[in-house]
Steps between C-alpha positions, in 0.01 A plus 500: 500500500778749583668439160182602319480825696868569424445433130205738489691783666800438273275497194332821613839664553609394150181637345538824694861536384395434140219753508728762658709490181208572267672801338798286403269226375316759291835601347582138413152460350539815288843402371384146420197624306712751305754232404217265410346759269838571341583132436165366375528661152832319444314171510310601187776685312808281546569180308404203717824315422721778637661533838330837547164320498622271779621798706175688441298194603697460822464873571124483449470197727716659771332839483159336500589297806621807689191696392267225619683446829529868590147575381368217713686634803359848440148361461536288813618797706221722370239235585652458844465873576126501425 
C-alpha cells in the first residue's frame, strides 16, 4: 500500500515538473511544426531514389514525432489546469 502512495506522489511531482516547463515545450512544438512544414514539400519534389529523399523522410518522421509528443504534453497540461 505504501508503494502505491509513493508512486502517486512521484507521478504527480513529475507531471507538475512537466507542466511547469510549458513555455519550453511550446518552443519545441513550434520548432518541430516549422521544420515539418519545411520538409514535407521535399517528399513530393525530390526523386525517390535519392539520398535527399531518405533524409527528408527521416526529418519528417522526427519532426512529426516531436510535434505530436510536445503537442500532447501541452494538451495534457491545459486539460489539467481546467
